[in-house]
C-alpha positions as CSV (number, residue, x, y, z in Angstrom):
1,M,0.1,0.1,0.2
2,H,2.8,2.4,1.0
3,E,4.7,2.1,-2.3
4,D,1.4,3.3,-4.1
5,V,1.8,7.1,-3.6
6,E,-0.8,8.4,-6.0
7,R,-3.3,6.0,-3.8
8,C,-1.9,7.0,-0.3
9,V,-1.7,11.1,-1.3
10,R,-5.5,10.7,-2.1
11,A,-6.1,9.0,1.1
12,V,-4.3,11.6,2.9
13,Q,-6.1,14.4,1.3
14,S,-9.5,13.2,1.8
15,K,-8.6,12.4,5.3
16,D,-9.9,9.1,4.6
17,A,-9.7,6.9,8.3
18,R,-10.2,3.6,6.5
19,F,-6.4,3.7,5.7
20,D,-5.2,4.3,9.0
21,G,-3.0,1.6,9.9
22,W,-2.5,0.6,6.4
23,F,0.6,3.4,6.0
24,F,1.8,6.3,7.7
25,T,2.9,9.6,6.7
26,G,5.8,11.4,7.3
27,V,6.0,15.2,6.5
28,V,9.8,16.2,5.8
29,T,9.2,19.8,6.4
30,T,7.8,19.3,10.3
31,G,9.7,15.9,10.6
32,I,6.6,14.4,12.1
33,Y,4.6,11.4,10.8
34,C,1.0,11.0,11.2
35,R,-2.2,8.6,10.5
36,P,-4.0,9.1,6.6
37,S,-7.2,10.7,8.9
38,C,-4.7,13.7,10.7
39,P,-7.2,16.3,11.2
40,V,-4.6,18.8,10.5
41,V,-4.2,20.5,6.7
42,P,-2.7,18.1,4.6
43,P,0.9,18.8,3.4
44,K,1.8,19.3,-0.1
45,P,2.3,15.9,-2.0
46,E,6.2,16.9,-2.7
47,N,6.7,16.8,0.9
48,M,5.1,13.6,1.9
49,R,7.0,10.3,2.7
50,F,4.9,6.8,3.0
51,Y,5.8,4.3,5.5
52,P,4.4,0.6,6.4
53,S,4.8,1.0,9.8
54,A,5.4,3.4,12.8
55,A,8.4,1.8,13.5
56,A,10.0,2.5,10.2
57,A,8.8,5.9,10.4
58,Q,10.5,6.4,13.7
59,Q,13.7,4.8,12.0
60,A,13.8,7.5,9.3
61,G,13.8,10.2,11.9
62,F,10.1,11.2,12.3
63,R,8.2,11.9,15.4
64,A,4.7,10.9,16.2
65,C,2.2,14.0,15.6
66,K,0.6,15.1,18.7
67,R,-2.7,15.8,17.2
68,C,-3.8,12.1,15.1
69,R,-1.6,10.3,17.8
70,P,-0.7,7.8,15.0
71,D,0.6,5.1,17.1
72,T,-2.8,4.4,18.6
73,S,-4.0,3.6,14.9
74,P,-6.0,0.3,14.2
75,G,-3.6,-2.3,13.4
76,S,-3.0,-3.5,9.4
77,P,-5.5,-5.9,8.5
78,E,-2.5,-7.3,6.2
79,W,-1.6,-9.2,9.3
80,N,-5.4,-10.9,9.7
81,H,-5.8,-12.6,6.5
82,R,-2.0,-13.6,5.7
83,A,-0.8,-16.7,6.6
84,D,2.8,-16.1,5.5
85,V,6.0,-15.6,7.8
86,V,5.9,-12.0,8.0
87,A,2.2,-11.8,9.2
88,R,2.7,-14.7,11.7
89,A,5.8,-12.6,13.0
90,M,3.6,-9.4,13.3
91,R,1.0,-11.2,15.1
92,L,3.6,-12.7,17.8
93,I,5.6,-9.5,18.1
94,A,1.9,-7.9,18.9
95,D,1.6,-10.6,21.9
96,G,5.0,-9.4,23.0
97,V,7.5,-12.5,22.0
98,V,10.3,-10.3,21.2
99,D,10.0,-8.5,24.9
100,R,9.7,-11.9,26.5
101,E,12.0,-14.2,24.3
102,G,14.0,-11.6,22.1
103,V,14.7,-12.2,18.4
104,P,15.6,-15.4,18.9
105,G,12.8,-16.5,20.3
106,L,10.3,-15.1,17.7
107,A,13.0,-16.9,15.0
108,G,12.7,-20.1,16.8
109,R,8.7,-20.0,16.7
110,L,8.6,-19.6,13.4
111,G,11.2,-22.0,12.3
112,Y,13.6,-19.6,10.8
113,S,17.0,-17.9,11.5
114,T,17.3,-14.5,13.1
115,R,18.9,-13.1,10.0
116,Q,15.9,-14.6,7.8
117,I,13.5,-13.1,10.1
118,E,15.1,-9.5,10.2
119,R,15.6,-9.7,6.5
120,Q,11.7,-10.2,5.5
121,L,10.5,-7.9,8.0
122,N,13.0,-5.0,6.7
123,A,12.1,-5.6,3.3
124,E,8.3,-5.6,4.1
125,L,8.1,-3.3,6.9
126,G,11.1,-1.0,6.7
127,A,11.9,-2.1,10.2
128,G,13.4,-5.4,12.0
129,P,11.8,-7.1,15.0
130,L,13.5,-5.1,17.5
131,A,12.4,-1.9,16.0
132,L,8.6,-3.0,15.9
133,A,9.0,-4.2,19.6
134,R,10.2,-1.0,20.3
135,A,7.5,1.0,18.8
136,Q,5.1,-1.0,20.6
137,R,7.0,-0.4,24.0
138,A,6.2,3.4,23.2
139,Q,2.8,3.0,22.8
140,T,2.6,1.3,25.8
141,A,4.3,3.6,27.9
142,R,2.5,6.7,26.5
143,L,-0.7,4.3,27.6
144,L,0.8,4.1,31.3
145,I,1.9,7.8,31.5
146,E,-1.4,9.2,30.3
147,T,-3.8,7.0,32.2
148,T,-2.0,6.4,35.4
149,S,-0.5,8.0,38.3
150,L,2.5,5.4,38.4
151,P,5.8,6.6,39.0
152,M,7.8,7.0,35.9
153,G,10.3,4.1,37.0
154,D,7.3,1.6,37.4
155,V,6.0,2.8,34.0
156,A,9.3,2.3,32.4
157,F,9.8,-1.4,33.5
158,A,5.9,-2.2,32.7
159,A,6.3,-1.1,29.7
160,G,9.2,-3.2,28.8
161,F,11.9,-1.3,29.1
162,T,15.2,-2.5,30.6
163,S,16.3,1.1,32.0
164,I,15.0,4.3,33.0
165,R,17.4,5.9,30.7
166,A,16.3,3.8,27.5
167,F,12.8,4.8,28.6
168,N,13.4,8.3,28.6
169,N,15.4,8.8,25.4
170,N,12.8,6.7,23.6
171,V,9.4,8.6,24.5
172,R,11.5,12.1,23.8
173,E,12.5,10.5,20.5
174,V,9.4,9.4,19.6
175,F,6.7,11.9,20.8
176,A,9.1,14.9,21.0
177,L,8.3,15.3,24.8
178,T,9.5,14.0,28.2
179,P,7.5,11.6,29.9
180,T,6.6,14.1,32.6
181,A,5.6,16.8,30.3
182,L,3.8,14.0,28.3
183,R,1.8,13.1,31.6
184,D,0.9,17.0,32.0
185,R,-0.4,17.7,28.7
186,A,-2.4,14.7,28.8
187,A,-4.0,15.4,32.3
188,K,-5.8,18.9,31.7
189,G,-7.6,18.6,34.6
190,H,-8.6,15.0,34.6
191,A,-6.9,12.9,37.4
192,P,-5.1,9.7,36.1
193,A,-6.3,6.5,37.5
194,G,-4.3,4.8,40.1
195,S,-2.7,1.4,39.8
196,G,-5.7,-0.5,39.8
197,A,-7.8,-0.8,36.7
198,L,-6.8,1.3,33.3
199,S,-9.5,2.6,31.0
200,L,-8.9,3.1,27.2
201,R,-10.5,3.2,24.2
202,L,-9.9,0.4,21.4
203,P,-10.3,2.0,17.8
204,F,-11.3,0.0,14.7
205,R,-12.5,0.7,11.2
206,A,-15.9,1.4,10.7
207,P,-18.4,-0.1,10.1
208,L,-18.9,-2.1,13.1
209,C,-22.0,-4.5,14.0
210,P,-21.7,-5.1,17.7
211,D,-24.7,-7.7,17.7
212,N,-23.1,-11.0,16.5
213,L,-20.0,-10.2,18.0
214,F,-20.7,-9.4,21.8
215,G,-24.0,-11.6,21.6
216,H,-21.9,-14.5,20.6
217,L,-19.2,-14.2,23.5
218,A,-22.0,-13.5,25.7
219,A,-24.4,-16.4,24.7
220,T,-21.2,-18.8,25.0
221,A,-20.1,-17.4,28.1
222,V,-18.3,-20.1,30.5
223,P,-19.4,-19.7,33.9
224,G,-17.0,-17.9,36.1
225,V,-14.5,-17.2,33.6
226,E,-16.3,-14.9,31.4
227,E,-20.0,-12.5,32.0
228,W,-22.0,-9.9,30.6
229,R,-22.5,-7.3,33.2
230,D,-23.7,-3.7,32.9
231,G,-23.2,-3.4,29.0
232,A,-19.9,-5.0,29.1
233,F,-18.5,-8.4,28.2
234,R,-16.0,-9.3,30.9
235,R,-13.8,-12.4,30.9
236,T,-10.6,-13.4,32.9
237,M,-7.5,-13.6,30.8
238,R,-4.2,-15.9,31.7
239,L,-1.1,-13.4,30.7
240,P,2.8,-14.3,30.8
241,H,2.9,-12.4,34.1
242,G,0.3,-12.9,36.1
243,H,-3.8,-12.7,35.3
244,G,-6.5,-10.3,34.3
245,I,-9.7,-9.4,33.7
246,A,-11.0,-7.4,30.7
247,A,-14.1,-5.4,30.6
248,L,-15.4,-4.6,26.9
249,S,-18.2,-2.5,26.2
250,P,-19.2,-1.4,22.6
251,Q,-19.4,2.2,22.0
252,P,-20.5,4.1,18.3
253,D,-16.6,4.8,17.7
254,Y,-14.5,2.8,19.8
255,V,-14.8,0.1,22.3
256,A,-14.4,0.8,25.7
257,C,-11.9,-1.2,27.7
258,T,-11.3,-1.7,31.4
259,L,-8.3,-3.7,32.3
260,S,-7.3,-4.8,35.9
261,L,-4.0,-6.3,35.8
262,S,-1.9,-8.2,38.7
263,D,1.4,-7.3,36.6
264,L,1.2,-4.3,34.2
265,R,3.8,-5.4,32.4
266,D,1.1,-7.4,30.5
267,L,-0.5,-4.4,29.4
268,T,0.5,-4.4,25.9
269,I,-0.3,-8.3,25.2
270,A,-3.9,-7.5,27.5
271,I,-4.8,-5.1,24.5
272,S,-3.5,-7.1,21.9
273,R,-5.5,-10.3,22.7
274,C,-8.8,-8.1,23.3
275,R,-8.6,-6.3,20.2
276,W,-7.7,-10.1,18.5
277,M,-10.9,-11.6,20.3
278,L,-13.2,-8.8,18.8
279,D,-11.3,-8.9,15.2
280,L,-10.7,-5.0,15.7
281,D,-8.1,-5.1,12.9
282,A,-10.3,-6.5,10.4
283,D,-11.3,-3.9,7.1
284,P,-14.8,-4.3,6.8
285,V,-15.2,-2.7,3.8
286,A,-13.0,-5.0,2.1
287,V,-14.9,-8.0,3.2
288,D,-18.2,-6.5,2.7
289,D,-17.7,-5.1,-0.5
290,L,-16.7,-8.5,-1.9
291,L,-19.7,-10.6,-0.3
292,R,-22.2,-8.0,-1.7
293,T,-21.1,-9.2,-5.2
294,D,-23.0,-12.0,-4.1
295,P,-26.7,-11.2,-4.9
296,V,-27.9,-13.8,-1.9
297,L,-25.5,-12.4,0.8
298,A,-25.9,-8.5,-0.5
299,P,-29.2,-8.0,1.3
300,L,-27.3,-9.5,4.5
301,V,-24.5,-7.2,4.3
302,D,-26.7,-4.3,3.5
303,K,-28.9,-4.7,6.8
304,A,-26.0,-5.0,9.1
305,P,-22.9,-4.2,7.8
306,G,-19.4,-4.4,9.5
307,R,-19.9,-7.9,11.1
308,R,-16.7,-9.0,13.0
309,V,-15.7,-13.0,13.6
310,P,-15.7,-13.2,17.4
311,R,-12.5,-14.8,18.5
312,T,-10.8,-15.9,21.7
313,V,-8.1,-14.6,23.8
314,D,-6.9,-18.2,24.4
315,A,-6.5,-20.6,21.6
316,P,-6.0,-23.7,23.5
317,E,-9.0,-22.7,25.7
318,F,-11.0,-22.5,22.7
319,A,-10.1,-25.8,21.4
320,V,-11.0,-27.8,24.6
321,R,-14.3,-25.6,24.5
322,A,-14.8,-26.6,20.9
323,V,-14.8,-30.3,21.5
324,L,-17.1,-29.8,24.6
325,G,-19.6,-28.4,22.2
326,Q,-19.7,-31.2,19.7
327,Q,-23.0,-32.2,19.2
328,V,-24.7,-30.7,22.2
329,S,-26.6,-27.1,22.5
330,T,-24.9,-24.1,24.0
331,A,-26.3,-24.4,27.1
332,A,-25.1,-28.0,27.3
333,A,-21.2,-26.7,26.4
334,R,-21.5,-23.9,28.8
335,T,-22.3,-26.7,31.4
336,H,-19.6,-29.0,30.5
337,A,-16.8,-25.9,30.4
338,G,-18.0,-24.4,33.7
339,R,-17.8,-28.1,35.2
340,L,-14.0,-28.1,33.9
341,V,-13.3,-24.6,35.4
342,T,-14.7,-25.6,39.1
343,A,-12.3,-28.8,39.0
344,Y,-9.2,-27.3,37.6
345,G,-9.4,-23.6,37.0
346,D,-7.0,-21.3,39.1
347,P,-9.2,-19.1,41.6
348,I,-9.1,-15.4,41.3
349,D,-10.8,-12.6,43.0
350,D,-12.9,-10.0,41.0
351,P,-14.6,-7.2,43.1
352,G,-16.4,-5.7,40.5
353,G,-18.5,-8.8,39.1
354,G,-18.8,-12.4,39.3
355,L,-15.7,-13.6,37.8
356,T,-14.0,-16.6,40.0
357,Y,-11.6,-18.6,37.9
358,L,-8.8,-18.7,35.1
359,F,-9.7,-21.4,32.4
360,P,-7.5,-24.0,33.1
361,T,-4.2,-24.8,31.3
362,P,-3.9,-27.8,29.2
363,A,-1.0,-29.1,31.6
364,A,-4.1,-28.6,34.5
365,L,-6.3,-30.8,32.3
366,A,-4.1,-33.5,31.6
367,G,-4.5,-34.8,34.8
368,L,-8.3,-35.2,34.6
369,A,-10.1,-38.6,35.0
370,P,-12.2,-39.5,31.4
371,E,-14.6,-41.2,33.7
372,A,-15.5,-38.1,35.5
373,L,-16.8,-36.4,32.0
374,A,-20.3,-36.4,31.3
375,F,-20.8,-37.5,27.8
376,P,-19.9,-40.2,25.7
377,K,-17.0,-42.4,25.9
378,A,-15.6,-41.4,22.3
379,R,-16.0,-37.4,23.2
380,R,-13.9,-38.4,26.2
381,T,-10.9,-39.9,24.1
382,T,-11.2,-37.0,21.8
383,L,-10.9,-34.6,24.9
384,T,-8.2,-36.3,26.8
385,T,-6.2,-36.9,23.7
386,L,-6.4,-33.0,22.3
387,V,-5.2,-31.9,25.9
388,D,-2.6,-34.1,25.9
389,A,-1.2,-33.1,22.5
390,L,-1.5,-29.3,23.9
391,A,0.1,-29.9,26.9
392,S,3.0,-31.7,25.2
393,D,3.4,-28.7,22.6
394,E,2.6,-31.1,19.6
395,I,0.0,-28.8,18.2
396,D,0.5,-25.2,18.4
397,L,-2.6,-23.0,17.9
398,G,-0.8,-19.6,19.0
399,V,-1.3,-16.4,17.0
400,G,1.7,-17.3,15.1
401,S,0.8,-20.7,14.2
402,D,0.8,-22.3,10.4
403,W,-2.8,-22.6,9.9
404,D,-2.0,-25.5,7.6
405,E,-0.1,-27.4,10.0
406,A,-2.5,-26.8,12.6
407,R,-5.4,-28.1,10.9
408,A,-3.4,-31.2,9.3
409,R,-2.6,-31.9,13.3
410,L,-6.0,-31.5,14.6
411,S,-7.5,-33.4,11.6
412,A,-5.1,-36.4,12.8
413,L,-6.7,-36.5,16.3
414,P,-9.7,-38.8,17.1
415,G,-13.1,-37.3,16.7
416,F,-11.9,-34.3,15.2
417,G,-14.1,-33.7,11.9
418,P,-14.7,-31.0,9.8
419,W,-16.9,-28.8,12.0
420,T,-14.7,-28.6,14.6
421,V,-11.5,-28.1,12.6
422,E,-12.7,-25.4,10.8
423,T,-14.2,-24.0,14.0
424,I,-11.3,-23.7,15.5
425,A,-9.5,-22.3,12.4
426,M,-12.1,-19.5,12.4
427,R,-11.9,-18.5,16.0
428,A,-9.0,-19.5,17.4
429,L,-6.5,-19.5,14.6
430,G,-8.4,-16.4,13.2
431,D,-8.3,-17.7,9.6
432,P,-10.8,-15.3,7.9
433,D,-11.5,-18.0,5.3
434,A,-12.3,-20.7,7.7
435,F,-15.6,-22.4,6.6
436,I,-18.1,-24.8,8.4
437,P,-20.5,-26.0,5.9
438,G,-21.8,-28.7,7.9
439,D,-23.1,-26.6,10.8
440,L,-26.5,-26.6,11.6
441,G,-26.9,-22.8,11.5
442,I,-25.4,-22.6,8.4
443,R,-27.5,-25.2,6.9
444,A,-30.5,-24.0,7.8
445,A,-29.5,-20.6,6.5
446,A,-28.6,-22.1,3.5
447,R,-32.2,-23.4,3.0
448,S,-33.8,-20.2,3.9
449,L,-31.8,-18.5,1.3
450,D,-32.0,-21.3,-1.7
451,L,-28.4,-21.9,-1.3
452,P,-27.1,-25.7,-1.6
453,A,-27.9,-27.3,1.3
454,T,-25.2,-30.3,0.9
455,P,-22.0,-29.2,2.5
456,V,-20.0,-30.3,-0.5
457,A,-22.6,-27.9,-2.9
458,L,-22.1,-25.3,-0.4
459,T,-18.4,-25.2,0.0
460,R,-18.3,-25.1,-4.2
461,R,-21.1,-22.2,-4.0
462,A,-19.2,-20.3,-1.4
463,A,-15.6,-20.2,-3.5
464,Q,-16.7,-16.7,-4.8
465,W,-16.8,-15.8,-1.3
466,R,-12.9,-16.2,-0.5
467,P,-11.2,-15.1,1.2
468,W,-13.5,-13.8,3.8
469,R,-15.9,-17.0,4.1
470,A,-15.5,-16.8,7.8
471,Y,-17.3,-13.2,7.7
472,A,-19.8,-14.8,5.3
473,V,-20.5,-17.3,8.3
474,Q,-21.2,-14.8,10.4
475,Y,-23.7,-13.0,7.9
476,L,-25.6,-16.5,7.7
477,W,-26.0,-17.3,11.3
478,A,-27.6,-13.9,11.5
479,T,-30.3,-15.2,9.6
480,G,-31.4,-17.5,12.8
481,D,-33.0,-16.4,16.0
482,H,-30.1,-17.8,18.0
483,P,-29.1,-15.8,20.8
484,I,-25.6,-15.4,19.2
485,N,-27.2,-13.0,17.1
486,L,-28.4,-10.5,19.6
487,L,-26.7,-7.9,21.7
488,P,-27.8,-8.9,25.4
489,A,-29.8,-6.2,26.8
490,H,-28.1,-3.8,29.7
């Protein structure tokens, strides 16, 4: 995108917010970089330089604009629908892998050498993994500086910096302000929050239809782990340095997010996982434009555009829940999951609601007794085999996983048919082209819309919806009256 200069210039001149996160504009006369929708008067085209990432703009010597705050743009949708090594690397960097394991750890997860990873990221994004992680640390630092009263030393280490000096230098370089000046500028009479809960806004590309997104998460909520309370979806999260509770509420122009974390070093990862769960980095215009080309789907898209794919903050957790949901109702699946949570989950405190547990890890579930599971023997075998595979790392379902390899390994497990594999691919792996033609809701929608009813014929018909078949699933599900399609009442 950033190499198409004419298109980028048009986007900047029209202040088109749809391109926020796709590229960044450096202005040579001011030394700042902006998002395309920056409200200031657009610079002359000859003074614009375009970069594929905030990190690349920073490396080129530009500092972040104080008006449009380009560091808070939605993420590029490129990393959502691509399955190549660069996309996988970007998803892992967003999940904090470089901060925790360094570039060798990132390369090891991807099966490449550090030199190969650095070369590919530099070629496509204009910055290597360290620079990309550094830009992310700067954004985390800004959030903590502006929204909390934490001492600056605590902010520095919570954001992932190894020294106060590096923190001060990075903040001054990126934002052209000292950390103290940045906090003073943001305050403007508003007292920052304490170190308990952080409130922030999660941006997205419009339009966004919250009905199926929050409706699905609320209707399938596991007791003790998830709940809908006071207009917000709340859930517990297991994080690298501790645990957290996220409360997410849809608003017209953003998703309100309140995070309570046991360790502030997990802030960046918690935000990234919330965005991933809500599919906030999607490009709904591109998705809906393609689906509208089908006269059957066009009325569904026009009725409620901007549907997202509800995902998860924990892929192994969702895989377990997918098995529990095989051939049973949503209510029964919640009951089975709730029993596992009570027996094997880690208890936590939730002063603001009714959440009581973290979902058990595969290692914790590895010791469960099959005879204690209240469902058929074949499904017990399916669950215990999956848990063993996850606990031994035989299957990687993380954000940086290889989608094809994960599908192949899941399919080799007993009791894993196309419905279970594709459901996990859609909601845990995040594959936007995952498709479940055998799902009961999809088959009912196909009959009502005069689409082919058999899985083979429907798959053939759905070829024109690629690479967005997972989004087509959301529109097809919406033709039914299941609670997953309805935003819960306050």
